[in-house]
N, CA, C, O and the ligand as a Tripos MOL2 file, in Angstrom:
@<TRIPOS>MOLECULE
protein
  285   283    72     0     0
PROTEIN
NO_CHARGES

@<TRIPOS>ATOM
      1 N         110.1140   89.5970   89.3120 N.3       1 MET1
      2 CA        108.6820   89.7970   89.2050 C.3       1 MET1
      3 C         108.1060   90.3590   90.5010 C.2       1 MET1
      4 O         107.5010   89.6380   91.2950 O.2       1 MET1
      5 N         108.3010   91.6220   90.6920 N.am      2 GLY2
      6 CA        107.8150   92.2710   91.9290 C.3       2 GLY2
      7 C         106.3270   92.1290   92.1060 C.2       2 GLY2
      8 O         105.8430   92.0130   93.2320 O.2       2 GLY2
      9 N         105.6100   92.1360   91.0400 N.am      3 LEU3
     10 CA        104.1400   92.1150   91.1330 C.3       3 LEU3
     11 C         103.6910   90.8320   91.8250 C.2       3 LEU3
     12 O         102.8370   90.8630   92.7120 O.2       3 LEU3
     13 N         104.2700   89.7080   91.4160 N.am      4 PHE4
     14 CA        103.8240   88.4290   92.0520 C.3       4 PHE4
     15 C         104.1960   88.4220   93.5100 C.2       4 PHE4
     16 O         103.4590   87.8660   94.3240 O.2       4 PHE4
     17 N         105.3080   89.0160   93.8690 N.am      5 GLY5
     18 CA        105.6680   89.1020   95.2630 C.3       5 GLY5
     19 C         104.6220   89.8060   96.0660 C.2       5 GLY5
     20 O         104.2600   89.3830   97.1640 O.2       5 GLY5
     21 N         104.1200   90.9320   95.4840 N.am      6 LYS6
     22 CA        103.0730   91.6740   96.1450 C.3       6 LYS6
     23 C         101.8090   90.8750   96.2990 C.2       6 LYS6
     24 O         101.1440   90.9430   97.3340 O.2       6 LYS6
     25 N         101.4660   90.1080   95.2670 N.am      7 MET7
     26 CA        100.2160   89.3300   95.3280 C.3       7 MET7
     27 C         100.2930   88.2630   96.3920 C.2       7 MET7
     28 O          99.3260   88.0140   97.1120 O.2       7 MET7
     29 N         101.4740   87.6210   96.4880 N.am      8 PHE8
     30 CA        101.6340   86.5880   97.5080 C.3       8 PHE8
     31 C         101.6140   87.1860   98.9260 C.2       8 PHE8
     32 O         101.0980   86.5790   99.8650 O.2       8 PHE8
     33 N         102.1730   88.3600   99.0500 N.am      9 ASP9
     34 CA        102.0890   89.0360  100.3160 C.3       9 ASP9
     35 C         100.6450   89.2580  100.7470 C.2       9 ASP9
     36 O         100.3040   89.1740  101.9270 O.2       9 ASP9
     37 N          99.8030   89.5470   99.7440 N.am     10 ALA10
     38 CA         98.4020   89.8010  100.0120 C.3      10 ALA10
     39 C          97.7120   88.5340  100.5310 C.2      10 ALA10
     40 O          96.8380   88.6040  101.3950 O.2      10 ALA10
     41 N          98.1090   87.3950  100.0040 N.am     11 LEU11
     42 CA         97.5070   86.1470  100.4330 C.3      11 LEU11
     43 C          97.9020   85.7760  101.8670 C.2      11 LEU11
     44 O          97.1860   85.0510  102.5570 O.2      11 LEU11
     45 N          99.0520   86.2870  102.2920 N.am     12 SER12
     46 CA         99.5540   85.8430  103.6020 C.3      12 SER12
     47 C          99.1140   86.8090  104.7090 C.2      12 SER12
     48 O          99.8220   86.9640  105.7040 O.2      12 SER12
     49 N          97.9850   87.4430  104.5520 N.am     13 GLY13
     50 CA         97.4330   88.1600  105.6850 C.3      13 GLY13
     51 C          97.1480   89.6420  105.5210 C.2      13 GLY13
     52 O          96.4270   90.2110  106.3400 O.2      13 GLY13
     53 N          97.6840   90.2880  104.4970 N.am     14 GLU14
     54 CA         97.3520   91.6790  104.2730 C.3      14 GLU14
     55 C          95.8740   91.8110  103.9350 C.2      14 GLU14
     56 O          95.2950   90.9280  103.3020 O.2      14 GLU14
     57 N          95.2840   92.8810  104.3460 N.am     15 SER15
     58 CA         93.8340   93.0500  104.1100 C.3      15 SER15
     59 C          93.6010   93.5740  102.6660 C.2      15 SER15
     60 O          92.5230   93.3930  102.1000 O.2      15 SER15
     61 N          94.6330   94.2250  102.0870 N.am     16 GLU16
     62 CA         94.4600   94.7280  100.7620 C.3      16 GLU16
     63 C          94.9210   93.6920   99.7380 C.2      16 GLU16
     64 O          95.8910   92.9690   99.9640 O.2      16 GLU16
     65 N          94.2010   93.6300   98.5930 N.am     17 ARG17
     66 CA         94.6040   92.7170   97.5420 C.3      17 ARG17
     67 C          95.8890   93.1630   96.8890 C.2      17 ARG17
     68 O          96.7080   92.3470   96.4670 O.2      17 ARG17
     69 N          96.0550   94.4670   96.8110 N.am     18 PHE18
     70 CA         97.2800   95.0040   96.2140 C.3      18 PHE18
     71 C          97.9580   96.0030   97.1840 C.2      18 PHE18
     72 O          97.9050   97.2150   96.9760 O.2      18 PHE18
     73 N          98.5780   95.4810   98.2190 N.am     19 PRO19
     74 CA         99.2180   96.3650   99.1840 C.3      19 PRO19
     75 C         100.2740   97.2350   98.5410 C.2      19 PRO19
     76 O         101.0230   96.7950   97.6690 O.2      19 PRO19
     77 N         100.3190   98.4830   98.9860 N.am     20 ASN20
     78 CA        101.3350   99.4350   98.5150 C.3      20 ASN20
     79 C         101.1470   99.8550   97.0680 C.2      20 ASN20
     80 O         102.0570  100.4450   96.4870 O.2      20 ASN20
     81 N          99.9770   99.5670   96.4560 N.am     21 VAL21
     82 CA         99.7200  100.0130   95.1130 C.3      21 VAL21
     83 C          98.7730  101.2070   95.1910 C.2      21 VAL21
     84 O          97.7260  101.1670   95.8360 O.2      21 VAL21
     85 N          99.1910  102.2740   94.5020 N.am     22 ASP22
     86 CA         98.3530  103.4770   94.4120 C.3      22 ASP22
     87 C          97.4850  103.3940   93.1630 C.2      22 ASP22
     88 O          97.9860  103.1310   92.0700 O.2      22 ASP22
     89 N          96.1830  103.6180   93.3270 N.am     23 TRP23
     90 CA         95.2880  103.5470   92.1930 C.3      23 TRP23
     91 C          94.8300  104.9480   91.8490 C.2      23 TRP23
     92 O          94.4730  105.7420   92.7190 O.2      23 TRP23
     93 N          94.8500  105.2340   90.5380 N.am     24 TYR24
     94 CA         94.3980  106.5230   90.0470 C.3      24 TYR24
     95 C          93.3590  106.3310   88.9880 C.2      24 TYR24
     96 O          93.4350  105.3860   88.2030 O.2      24 TYR24
     97 N          92.3910  107.2080   88.9490 N.am     25 CYS25
     98 CA         91.3200  107.1410   87.9660 C.3      25 CYS25
     99 C          91.8930  107.2900   86.5620 C.2      25 CYS25
    100 O          92.7060  108.1760   86.2960 O.2      25 CYS25
    101 N          91.4570  106.4130   85.6770 N.am     26 ASP26
    102 CA         91.9860  106.4750   84.2650 C.3      26 ASP26
    103 C          91.5090  107.7390   83.5810 C.2      26 ASP26
    104 O          92.1760  108.2140   82.6610 O.2      26 ASP26
    105 N          90.4150  108.2880   83.9790 N.am     27 ARG27
    106 CA         89.8780  109.4360   83.3030 C.3      27 ARG27
    107 C          90.3290  110.7700   83.9320 C.2      27 ARG27
    108 O          90.8550  111.6400   83.2370 O.2      27 ARG27
    109 N          90.1210  110.9210   85.2400 N.am     28 CYS28
    110 CA         90.3820  112.2440   85.8400 C.3      28 CYS28
    111 C          91.6260  112.2400   86.7690 C.2      28 CYS28
    112 O          92.0040  113.2640   87.3380 O.2      28 CYS28
    113 N          92.2390  111.0480   86.8940 N.am     29 ASN29
    114 CA         93.4900  110.9300   87.6720 C.3      29 ASN29
    115 C          93.2960  111.1670   89.1560 C.2      29 ASN29
    116 O          94.2620  111.4560   89.8630 O.2      29 ASN29
    117 N          92.0790  111.0510   89.6420 N.am     30 ALA30
    118 CA         91.8470  111.1680   91.0780 C.3      30 ALA30
    119 C          92.5230  110.0080   91.8320 C.2      30 ALA30
    120 O          92.6370  108.9030   91.3030 O.2      30 ALA30
    121 N          92.9520  110.2610   93.0290 N.am     31 TYR31
    122 CA         93.5830  109.2140   93.8470 C.3      31 TYR31
    123 C          92.4800  108.3330   94.4420 C.2      31 TYR31
    124 O          91.7560  108.7540   95.3450 O.2      31 TYR31
    125 N          92.3640  107.1300   93.9330 N.am     32 LEU32
    126 CA         91.2280  106.2790   94.2900 C.3      32 LEU32
    127 C          91.3580  105.6910   95.6990 C.2      32 LEU32
    128 O          90.3500  105.4600   96.3680 O.2      32 LEU32
    129 N          92.5790  105.4510   96.1470 N.am     33 ASN33
    130 CA         92.7370  104.7820   97.4570 C.3      33 ASN33
    131 C          92.0580  105.5150   98.5990 C.2      33 ASN33
    132 O          91.6220  104.8930   99.5680 O.2      33 ASN33
    133 N          91.9660  106.8100   98.4920 N.am     34 GLU34
    134 CA         91.3920  107.5680   99.6120 C.3      34 GLU34
    135 C          89.9110  107.9770   99.3600 C.2      34 GLU34
    136 O          89.3180  108.7260  100.1360 O.2      34 GLU34
    137 N          89.3610  107.4730   98.2840 N.am     35 GLN35
    138 CA         87.9430  107.7320   98.0540 C.3      35 GLN35
    139 C          87.0870  106.8970   99.0100 C.2      35 GLN35
    140 O          87.4660  105.7920   99.3980 O.2      35 GLN35
    141 N          85.9520  107.4350   99.3740 N.am     36 SER36
    142 CA         85.0940  106.7860  100.3700 C.3      36 SER36
    143 C          84.7510  105.3480   99.9830 C.2      36 SER36
    144 O          84.2350  105.0980   98.8930 O.2      36 SER36
    145 N          85.0370  104.4140  100.8740 N.am     37 GLU37
    146 CA         84.6910  102.9910  100.7060 C.3      37 GLU37
    147 C          85.4630  102.3060   99.6010 C.2      37 GLU37
    148 O          85.0610  101.2360   99.1450 O.2      37 GLU37
    149 N          86.5830  102.9060   99.1490 N.am     38 PHE38
    150 CA         87.3760  102.2210   98.1330 C.3      38 PHE38
    151 C          87.8370  100.8610   98.6700 C.2      38 PHE38
    152 O          88.2810  100.7610   99.8140 O.2      38 PHE38
    153 N          87.7300   99.8180   97.8420 N.am     39 ASP39
    154 CA         88.0920   98.5010   98.2450 C.3      39 ASP39
    155 C          88.7990   97.8050   97.0570 C.2      39 ASP39
    156 O          88.1790   97.5680   96.0200 O.2      39 ASP39
    157 N          90.0630   97.4880   97.2120 N.am     40 ASP40
    158 CA         90.7550   96.9090   96.0280 C.3      40 ASP40
    159 C          90.4400   95.4250   95.8510 C.2      40 ASP40
    160 O          91.0200   94.7790   94.9790 O.2      40 ASP40
    161 N          89.5450   94.8780   96.6510 N.am     41 HIS41
    162 CA         89.0530   93.5280   96.3990 C.3      41 HIS41
    163 C          87.9920   93.5190   95.3180 C.2      41 HIS41
    164 O          87.6580   92.4690   94.7700 O.2      41 HIS41
    165 N          87.4540   94.7160   95.0090 N.am     42 LYS42
    166 CA         86.4890   94.7890   93.9360 C.3      42 LYS42
    167 C          87.2340   94.7080   92.6060 C.2      42 LYS42
    168 O          88.4170   95.0410   92.5370 O.2      42 LYS42
    169 N          86.5590   94.2730   91.5630 N.am     43 TYR43
    170 CA         87.2440   94.1500   90.2510 C.3      43 TYR43
    171 C          87.1110   95.4300   89.4630 C.2      43 TYR43
    172 O          87.8960   95.6690   88.5440 O.2      43 TYR43
    173 N          86.1520   96.2510   89.7900 N.am     44 THR44
    174 CA         86.0820   97.5710   89.2180 C.3      44 THR44
    175 C          85.7520   98.5820   90.2950 C.2      44 THR44
    176 O          85.1260   98.2390   91.2980 O.2      44 THR44
    177 N          86.1480   99.7770   90.1070 N.am     45 TRP45
    178 CA         85.8250  100.8790   91.0470 C.3      45 TRP45
    179 C          85.3320  102.0660   90.2580 C.2      45 TRP45
    180 O          85.9980  102.5670   89.3520 O.2      45 TRP45
    181 N          84.1330  102.5040   90.6330 N.am     46 GLU46
    182 CA         83.5850  103.6730   89.9680 C.3      46 GLU46
    183 C          84.0830  104.9250   90.7040 C.2      46 GLU46
    184 O          83.7750  105.1540   91.8730 O.2      46 GLU46
    185 N          84.8500  105.7060   89.9810 N.am     47 CYS47
    186 CA         85.4100  106.9160   90.5550 C.3      47 CYS47
    187 C          84.3090  107.7970   91.1130 C.2      47 CYS47
    188 O          83.3280  108.0920   90.4310 O.2      47 CYS47
    189 N          84.4830  108.2220   92.3760 N.am     48 THR48
    190 CA         83.4410  109.0590   92.9960 C.3      48 THR48
    191 C          83.4910  110.4860   92.4240 C.2      48 THR48
    192 O          82.5270  111.2370   92.5710 O.2      48 THR48
    193 N          84.5710  110.8560   91.7930 N.am     49 ASP49
    194 CA         84.6890  112.2080   91.2280 C.3      49 ASP49
    195 C          84.0250  112.3250   89.8750 C.2      49 ASP49
    196 O          83.2850  113.2790   89.6360 O.2      49 ASP49
    197 N          84.2730  111.3700   88.9720 N.am     50 CYS50
    198 CA         83.7860  111.4920   87.6100 C.3      50 CYS50
    199 C          82.9250  110.3860   87.1600 C.2      50 CYS50
    200 O          82.3320  110.4660   86.0840 O.2      50 CYS50
    201 N          82.8190  109.2800   87.9820 N.am     51 GLY51
    202 CA         81.9480  108.1390   87.6120 C.3      51 GLY51
    203 C          82.5530  107.1520   86.6690 C.2      51 GLY51
    204 O          81.8850  106.2000   86.2680 O.2      51 GLY51
    205 N          83.8030  107.3400   86.2960 N.am     52 HIS52
    206 CA         84.4640  106.4040   85.3950 C.3      52 HIS52
    207 C          84.7090  105.0720   86.1040 C.2      52 HIS52
    208 O          85.1720  105.0540   87.2440 O.2      52 HIS52
    209 N          84.4010  103.9680   85.4410 N.am     53 LYS53
    210 CA         84.6340  102.6220   86.0480 C.3      53 LYS53
    211 C          86.0350  102.1840   85.7230 C.2      53 LYS53
    212 O          86.3780  101.8830   84.5790 O.2      53 LYS53
    213 N          86.8490  102.1580   86.7880 N.am     54 ASN54
    214 CA         88.2540  101.7470   86.6340 C.3      54 ASN54
    215 C          88.3880  100.2630   86.9270 C.2      54 ASN54
    216 O          87.7490   99.7530   87.8470 O.2      54 ASN54
    217 N          89.2000   99.5750   86.1650 N.am     55 SER55
    218 CA         89.4550   98.1990   86.3810 C.3      55 SER55
    219 C          90.5410   98.0170   87.4640 C.2      55 SER55
    220 O          91.6440   98.5470   87.3260 O.2      55 SER55
    221 N          90.2330   97.2810   88.5210 N.am     56 ILE56
    222 CA         91.1950   97.0620   89.6040 C.3      56 ILE56
    223 C          91.7670   95.6710   89.4210 C.2      56 ILE56
    224 O          91.2190   94.7170   89.9740 O.2      56 ILE56
    225 N          92.8560   95.5150   88.6610 N.am     57 SER57
    226 CA         93.3810   94.1990   88.4140 C.3      57 SER57
    227 C          94.8920   94.2740   88.2380 C.2      57 SER57
    228 O          95.4600   95.3470   88.0350 O.2      57 SER57
    229 N          95.5170   93.1290   88.3190 N.am     58 ALA58
    230 CA         96.9920   93.0920   88.2230 C.3      58 ALA58
    231 C          97.4980   93.6530   86.9230 C.2      58 ALA58
    232 O          98.6070   94.1850   86.8720 O.2      58 ALA58
    233 N          96.7010   93.5480   85.8480 N.am     59 THR59
    234 CA         97.1580   94.0500   84.5460 C.3      59 THR59
    235 C          97.2700   95.5500   84.5330 C.2      59 THR59
    236 O          97.8910   96.1250   83.6390 O.2      59 THR59
    237 N          96.6660   96.1970   85.5300 N.am     60 ASN60
    238 CA         96.7360   97.6570   85.6070 C.3      60 ASN60
    239 C          97.7640   98.1470   86.6040 C.2      60 ASN60
    240 O          97.8400   99.3410   86.8930 O.2      60 ASN60
    241 N          98.5370   97.2470   87.1200 N.am     61 VAL61
    242 CA         99.5890   97.6620   88.0660 C.3      61 VAL61
    243 C         100.8870   97.8430   87.3040 C.2      61 VAL61
    244 O         101.3420   96.9620   86.5740 O.2      61 VAL61
    245 N         101.4760   99.0360   87.5040 N.am     62 TYR62
    246 CA        102.7310   99.3180   86.8290 C.3      62 TYR62
    247 C         103.8290   99.5030   87.8820 C.2      62 TYR62
    248 O         103.5720   99.9820   88.9870 O.2      62 TYR62
    249 N         105.0240   99.1230   87.5280 N.am     63 GLU63
    250 CA        106.1120   99.2080   88.4400 C.3      63 GLU63
    251 C         106.4690  100.6750   88.8050 C.2      63 GLU63
    252 O         106.9240  100.9660   89.9110 O.2      63 GLU63
    253 N         106.2470  101.5640   87.8490 N.am     64 SER64
    254 CA        106.5860  102.9320   88.0760 C.3      64 SER64
    255 C         105.7320  103.8540   87.1520 C.2      64 SER64
    256 O         105.0850  103.3770   86.2200 O.2      64 SER64
    257 N         105.7450  105.1030   87.4180 N.am     65 GLU65
    258 CA        105.0020  106.0330   86.5670 C.3      65 GLU65
    259 C         105.5850  106.0140   85.1450 C.2      65 GLU65
    260 O         104.8460  106.1120   84.1650 O.2      65 GLU65
    261 N         106.8750  105.8920   85.0470 N.am     66 GLU66
    262 CA        107.5660  105.8160   83.7560 C.3      66 GLU66
    263 C         107.0790  104.6150   82.9640 C.2      66 GLU66
    264 O         106.8360  104.7150   81.7610 O.2      66 GLU66
    265 N         106.9380  103.4880   83.6300 N.am     67 ASP67
    266 CA        106.4420  102.2780   83.0120 C.3      67 ASP67
    267 C         105.0390  102.4640   82.4700 C.2      67 ASP67
    268 O         104.6980  101.9940   81.3850 O.2      67 ASP67
    269 N         104.2240  103.1770   83.2700 N.am     68 PHE68
    270 CA        102.8450  103.4470   82.9130 C.3      68 PHE68
    271 C         102.7870  104.3250   81.6500 C.2      68 PHE68
    272 O         101.9660  104.0800   80.7660 O.2      68 PHE68
    273 N         103.6270  105.3120   81.5670 N.am     69 ARG69
    274 CA        103.5890  106.2920   80.4390 C.3      69 ARG69
    275 C         103.9610  105.6190   79.1150 C.2      69 ARG69
    276 O         103.5150  106.0540   78.0530 O.2      69 ARG69
    277 N         104.7630  104.5760   79.1740 N.am     70 THR70
    278 CA        105.2610  103.9770   77.9060 C.3      70 THR70
    279 C         104.4120  102.8290   77.4080 C.2      70 THR70
    280 O         104.7520  102.1850   76.4160 O.2      70 THR70
    281 N         103.2770  102.5610   78.1110 N.am     71 LYS71
    282 CA        102.4110  101.4780   77.6790 C.3      71 LYS71
    283 C         101.0860  101.9940   77.1050 C.2      71 LYS71
    284 O         100.2410  101.1990   76.6930 O.2      71 LYS71
    285 ZN         87.6560  109.9040   87.9390 Zn       72 ZN72
@<TRIPOS>BOND
     1     1     2 1
     2     2     3 1
     3     3     4 2
     4     3     5 am
     5     5     6 1
     6     6     7 1
     7     7     8 2
     8     7     9 am
     9     9    10 1
    10    10    11 1
    11    11    12 2
    12    11    13 am
    13    13    14 1
    14    14    15 1
    15    15    16 2
    16    15    17 am
    17    17    18 1
    18    18    19 1
    19    19    20 2
    20    19    21 am
    21    21    22 1
    22    22    23 1
    23    23    24 2
    24    23    25 am
    25    25    26 1
    26    26    27 1
    27    27    28 2
    28    27    29 am
    29    29    30 1
    30    30    31 1
    31    31    32 2
    32    31    33 am
    33    33    34 1
    34    34    35 1
    35    35    36 2
    36    35    37 am
    37    37    38 1
    38    38    39 1
    39    39    40 2
    40    39    41 am
    41    41    42 1
    42    42    43 1
    43    43    44 2
    44    43    45 am
    45    45    46 1
    46    46    47 1
    47    47    48 2
    48    47    49 am
    49    49    50 1
    50    50    51 1
    51    51    52 2
    52    51    53 am
    53    53    54 1
    54    54    55 1
    55    55    56 2
    56    55    57 am
    57    57    58 1
    58    58    59 1
    59    59    60 2
    60    59    61 am
    61    61    62 1
    62    62    63 1
    63    63    64 2
    64    63    65 am
    65    65    66 1
    66    66    67 1
    67    67    68 2
    68    67    69 am
    69    69    70 1
    70    70    71 1
    71    71    72 2
    72    71    73 am
    73    73    74 1
    74    74    75 1
    75    75    76 2
    76    75    77 am
    77    77    78 1
    78    78    79 1
    79    79    80 2
    80    79    81 am
    81    81    82 1
    82    82    83 1
    83    83    84 2
    84    83    85 am
    85    85    86 1
    86    86    87 1
    87    87    88 2
    88    87    89 am
    89    89    90 1
    90    90    91 1
    91    91    92 2
    92    91    93 am
    93    93    94 1
    94    94    95 1
    95    95    96 2
    96    95    97 am
    97    97    98 1
    98    98    99 1
    99    99   100 2
   100    99   101 am
   101   101   102 1
   102   102   103 1
   103   103   104 2
   104   103   105 am
   105   105   106 1
   106   106   107 1
   107   107   108 2
   108   107   109 am
   109   109   110 1
   110   110   111 1
   111   111   112 2
   112   111   113 am
   113   113   114 1
   114   114   115 1
   115   115   116 2
   116   115   117 am
   117   117   118 1
   118   118   119 1
   119   119   120 2
   120   119   121 am
   121   121   122 1
   122   122   123 1
   123   123   124 2
   124   123   125 am
   125   125   126 1
   126   126   127 1
   127   127   128 2
   128   127   129 am
   129   129   130 1
   130   130   131 1
   131   131   132 2
   132   131   133 am
   133   133   134 1
   134   134   135 1
   135   135   136 2
   136   135   137 am
   137   137   138 1
   138   138   139 1
   139   139   140 2
   140   139   141 am
   141   141   142 1
   142   142   143 1
   143   143   144 2
   144   143   145 am
   145   145   146 1
   146   146   147 1
   147   147   148 2
   148   147   149 am
   149   149   150 1
   150   150   151 1
   151   151   152 2
   152   151   153 am
   153   153   154 1
   154   154   155 1
   155   155   156 2
   156   155   157 am
   157   157   158 1
   158   158   159 1
   159   159   160 2
   160   159   161 am
   161   161   162 1
   162   162   163 1
   163   163   164 2
   164   163   165 am
   165   165   166 1
   166   166   167 1
   167   167   168 2
   168   167   169 am
   169   169   170 1
   170   170   171 1
   171   171   172 2
   172   171   173 am
   173   173   174 1
   174   174   175 1
   175   175   176 2
   176   175   177 am
   177   177   178 1
   178   178   179 1
   179   179   180 2
   180   179   181 am
   181   181   182 1
   182   182   183 1
   183   183   184 2
   184   183   185 am
   185   185   186 1
   186   186   187 1
   187   187   188 2
   188   187   189 am
   189   189   190 1
   190   190   191 1
   191   191   192 2
   192   191   193 am
   193   193   194 1
   194   194   195 1
   195   195   196 2
   196   195   197 am
   197   197   198 1
   198   198   199 1
   199   199   200 2
   200   199   201 am
   201   201   202 1
   202   202   203 1
   203   203   204 2
   204   203   205 am
   205   205   206 1
   206   206   207 1
   207   207   208 2
   208   207   209 am
   209   209   210 1
   210   210   211 1
   211   211   212 2
   212   211   213 am
   213   213   214 1
   214   214   215 1
   215   215   216 2
   216   215   217 am
   217   217   218 1
   218   218   219 1
   219   219   220 2
   220   219   221 am
   221   221   222 1
   222   222   223 1
   223   223   224 2
   224   223   225 am
   225   225   226 1
   226   226   227 1
   227   227   228 2
   228   227   229 am
   229   229   230 1
   230   230   231 1
   231   231   232 2
   232   231   233 am
   233   233   234 1
   234   234   235 1
   235   235   236 2
   236   235   237 am
   237   237   238 1
   238   238   239 1
   239   239   240 2
   240   239   241 am
   241   241   242 1
   242   242   243 1
   243   243   244 2
   244   243   245 am
   245   245   246 1
   246   246   247 1
   247   247   248 2
   248   247   249 am
   249   249   250 1
   250   250   251 1
   251   251   252 2
   252   251   253 am
   253   253   254 1
   254   254   255 1
   255   255   256 2
   256   255   257 am
   257   257   258 1
   258   258   259 1
   259   259   260 2
   260   259   261 am
   261   261   262 1
   262   262   263 1
   263   263   264 2
   264   263   265 am
   265   265   266 1
   266   266   267 1
   267   267   268 2
   268   267   269 am
   269   269   270 1
   270   270   271 1
   271   271   272 2
   272   271   273 am
   273   273   274 1
   274   274   275 1
   275   275   276 2
   276   275   277 am
   277   277   278 1
   278   278   279 1
   279   279   280 2
   280   279   281 am
   281   281   282 1
   282   282   283 1
   283   283   284 2
@<TRIPOS>SUBSTRUCTURE
     1 MET1         2 RESIDUE 1 A MET
     2 GLY2         6 RESIDUE 1 A GLY
     3 LEU3        10 RESIDUE 1 A LEU
     4 PHE4        14 RESIDUE 1 A PHE
     5 GLY5        18 RESIDUE 1 A GLY
     6 LYS6        22 RESIDUE 1 A LYS
     7 MET7        26 RESIDUE 1 A MET
     8 PHE8        30 RESIDUE 1 A PHE
     9 ASP9        34 RESIDUE 1 A ASP
    10 ALA10       38 RESIDUE 1 A ALA
    11 LEU11       42 RESIDUE 1 A LEU
    12 SER12       46 RESIDUE 1 A SER
    13 GLY13       50 RESIDUE 1 A GLY
    14 GLU14       54 RESIDUE 1 A GLU
    15 SER15       58 RESIDUE 1 A SER
    16 GLU16       62 RESIDUE 1 A GLU
    17 ARG17       66 RESIDUE 1 A ARG
    18 PHE18       70 RESIDUE 1 A PHE
    19 PRO19       74 RESIDUE 1 A PRO
    20 ASN20       78 RESIDUE 1 A ASN
    21 VAL21       82 RESIDUE 1 A VAL
    22 ASP22       86 RESIDUE 1 A ASP
    23 TRP23       90 RESIDUE 1 A TRP
    24 TYR24       94 RESIDUE 1 A TYR
    25 CYS25       98 RESIDUE 1 A CYS
    26 ASP26      102 RESIDUE 1 A ASP
    27 ARG27      106 RESIDUE 1 A ARG
    28 CYS28      110 RESIDUE 1 A CYS
    29 ASN29      114 RESIDUE 1 A ASN
    30 ALA30      118 RESIDUE 1 A ALA
    31 TYR31      122 RESIDUE 1 A TYR
    32 LEU32      126 RESIDUE 1 A LEU
    33 ASN33      130 RESIDUE 1 A ASN
    34 GLU34      134 RESIDUE 1 A GLU
    35 GLN35      138 RESIDUE 1 A GLN
    36 SER36      142 RESIDUE 1 A SER
    37 GLU37      146 RESIDUE 1 A GLU
    38 PHE38      150 RESIDUE 1 A PHE
    39 ASP39      154 RESIDUE 1 A ASP
    40 ASP40      158 RESIDUE 1 A ASP
    41 HIS41      162 RESIDUE 1 A HIS
    42 LYS42      166 RESIDUE 1 A LYS
    43 TYR43      170 RESIDUE 1 A TYR
    44 THR44      174 RESIDUE 1 A THR
    45 TRP45      178 RESIDUE 1 A TRP
    46 GLU46      182 RESIDUE 1 A GLU
    47 CYS47      186 RESIDUE 1 A CYS
    48 THR48      190 RESIDUE 1 A THR
    49 ASP49      194 RESIDUE 1 A ASP
    50 CYS50      198 RESIDUE 1 A CYS
    51 GLY51      202 RESIDUE 1 A GLY
    52 HIS52      206 RESIDUE 1 A HIS
    53 LYS53      210 RESIDUE 1 A LYS
    54 ASN54      214 RESIDUE 1 A ASN
    55 SER55      218 RESIDUE 1 A SER
    56 ILE56      222 RESIDUE 1 A ILE
    57 SER57      226 RESIDUE 1 A SER
    58 ALA58      230 RESIDUE 1 A ALA
    59 THR59      234 RESIDUE 1 A THR
    60 ASN60      238 RESIDUE 1 A ASN
    61 VAL61      242 RESIDUE 1 A VAL
    62 TYR62      246 RESIDUE 1 A TYR
    63 GLU63      250 RESIDUE 1 A GLU
    64 SER64      254 RESIDUE 1 A SER
    65 GLU65      258 RESIDUE 1 A GLU
    66 GLU66      262 RESIDUE 1 A GLU
    67 ASP67      266 RESIDUE 1 A ASP
    68 PHE68      270 RESIDUE 1 A PHE
    69 ARG69      274 RESIDUE 1 A ARG
    70 THR70      278 RESIDUE 1 A THR
    71 LYS71      282 RESIDUE 1 A LYS
    72 ZN72       285 GROUP 0 **** ****
């Protein structure tokens, strides 16, 4: 369960809730991590490119792009 490992790492001092996770907009596929003031401690993030509200939660973390495509 790599995901739980990441979450526990976050509790032990990392500033990000989901360290090493790349977030992309569900609608326009923009890279959210580098958008102005992006904060993965928020539960939703409104994409600054298209305004889509993306859910920032563990259920949206995929182990790989292949995993993402098949769900
Ligand atoms: Zn977007």
